N, C-alpha and C positions, 0 to 999 in steps of 0.2 A: 670815357673810361669804361663804363658798364657795358656799352654797346660792343666794344671790342672784345670784352670778356665773353659776352653772349655768343659771338660768332665763333670764338675758339671752342666753346663748349658745344655749340651746334655741330661744328665739324667733327668733334670727338663722338657725338651721338651718331653721326652718319657711319662711323666706323663700328661703334659698339652694336648697332642694330644688326650687323652682319655676323655677330659672335653670340649665338643664342645660348651658349653655355654660361655666360656672365649673368648672374642673378641679382647682384647688388653693385651699386656704383657709389664710390666715394669721390666727392668733388670738393676741391679746395682752391682758394685764391693763390696766386703765385707768391704772395708775401707771407703766407702761413707756412712755417717750417715745422717739420716733424723729425726730430733727431732720432728718437727711439720709438717707432710705431708700435708700442706695446698695447695689447688689448684689442687689436683689429678683429681677431677671431671671435671675440665676444659680441661684436656689434650686431650681427643678425639676431642674437638672442635678446639683446637690449631693445632692438627695434620691435621684436614681437610681431603683433598683428598690424602694426602701423605701416604706412607706406614710405615715410621719410622722417628724418629728424635732423635738427641743426646742432652744431657744436656750441653755439653761443646764444641759445634761446633764453629768454626771460619768461618764466611761466605766466600765462595770462596777458602778456604784453606784446613782445615782438619775436619774430623768427629771423635771425641773421643768416645770410646766405654765404658768408665767407667760408663756411665748412658745412657740407651736407652729406649725409649717408642715406641712401634710398634704394628701394627696390627698382630694378631696371625699368619695369613698366611705368612706375611713377615718374621716373626720370624722363622717359620719352614723352609722357603726357604733359608734364610741366613745360618742357622745352618746345614741344609742338605748339602748345597754347601761347607761349611767349613769342614764338615765331609769327604766329597769326596776328598777335597784338602789335608787334613791331611793324609788320607789313601793312596793317590797317592804318596805323599812325602815319607811316611814311606816305601811304597812298593819299590820305586826306590832307596832309601838309602840302603835297604836290598840287592839289586842286586849286 
């Protein structure tokens, strides 16, 4: 389940990297519905100096990834790191 989601997001990243005018990325799981996306314009101000934030975080405990808002560069770094991690795991399992 999670691996399929990752490849969908990785594919989206390959498209977004060719659109340099996009500064922020909002990523949500398919089962998260937004009927009235109010407040999106305020998200960059809420993010402030941070690189990313989660919609369902618990302070000091966990960061849930069902919904994330992040700077484009942070998005690329996170998913490039994940790609390397998945590739390493797949490579070592094959040995």
